[in-house]
C-alpha positions as MATLAB code, in Angstrom:
seq = 'XXXXXXXXXXXXXXXXXXXXXXXXXXXXXXXXXXXXXXXXXXXXXXXXXXXXXXXXXXXXXXXXXXXXXXXXXXXXXXXXXXXXXXX';
ca = [
      13.337   62.676  197.307;
      12.302   58.581  197.286;
      13.605   55.576  199.110;
      13.717   52.179  198.061;
      14.895   49.527  200.700;
      14.785   45.768  200.673;
      13.437   43.915  203.624;
      15.338   41.029  205.480;
      13.467   38.748  207.728;
       9.570   40.166  207.214;
       6.955   39.154  205.146;
       7.048   42.508  203.499;
       9.666   42.223  200.741;
      10.086   45.924  199.930;
       9.308   49.575  201.448;
       9.366   52.989  199.858;
       9.164   56.212  200.677;
       9.544   60.069  200.311;
      12.183   62.138  202.617;
      12.239   65.698  202.753;
      14.835   66.453  205.082;
      14.023   64.595  207.959;
      10.111   64.025  207.395;
       8.850   60.644  205.987;
       5.537   60.754  203.690;
       4.291   58.162  201.149;
       5.439   55.137  202.933;
       3.713   52.419  200.889;
       5.009   48.579  201.906;
       5.132   45.595  199.312;
       4.024   42.234  200.685;
       3.285   41.379  204.061;
       0.248   41.897  206.216;
      -1.937   44.372  203.654;
      -4.199   46.341  207.054;
      -1.629   46.293  209.183;
       1.091   48.002  207.082;
      -1.624   50.390  205.690;
      -1.911   51.229  208.864;
       1.330   52.097  210.245;
       2.138   54.053  206.921;
      -0.763   56.519  207.661;
       0.239   56.801  211.069;
       3.908   57.528  210.130;
       3.119   59.895  207.370;
       4.534   63.291  208.259;
       7.025   62.201  210.924;
      10.545   62.913  211.208;
      13.305   60.062  210.734;
      13.942   60.289  214.669;
      10.523   59.603  216.050;
       9.681   56.672  213.476;
      12.850   55.583  214.980;
      12.039   55.940  218.360;
       8.538   54.657  217.980;
       9.686   51.513  215.860;
      13.206   50.376  216.090;
      13.388   46.650  218.060;
       9.584   45.825  217.668;
       9.521   41.849  216.858;
       6.832   40.095  214.903;
       6.278   35.840  216.555;
      10.063   34.476  216.508;
      11.751   37.091  214.218;
      14.166   39.294  215.736;
      12.776   42.306  213.304;
       9.404   43.483  212.161;
       8.198   45.245  209.402;
       7.701   48.660  211.800;
      11.452   48.105  212.853;
      12.752   47.331  209.083;
      10.989   50.909  208.791;
      13.430   52.364  210.885;
      15.966   50.953  209.813;
      14.985   52.299  206.239;
      14.322   55.759  207.191;
      17.531   55.886  209.073;
      19.510   54.746  206.375;
      18.153   57.073  204.127;
      18.332   60.110  206.274;
      22.123   58.580  206.444;
      23.182   58.617  202.922;
      21.200   62.242  202.610;
      23.248   63.721  204.933;
      26.416   62.281  203.825;
      25.325   63.896  200.408;
      25.241   67.563  201.154;
];
């Protein structure tokens, strides 16, 4: 299923991705640092929610208390929780 997450506190404004069970694919960021975010999207393609959370949660960007990778970790965690609640 495709999910859309509105980011908070980052240069990117939205993240879309597919979630099949606990596997994340097709991550796309709107806005932000284009090359870096394409790289992150490629690296996490096929990872599980737990792997993404473990690797990306808590990463900050400059003076901000979050980052695009941290927002991705929050997004997939939230989507996975919603998916589990709907079972």
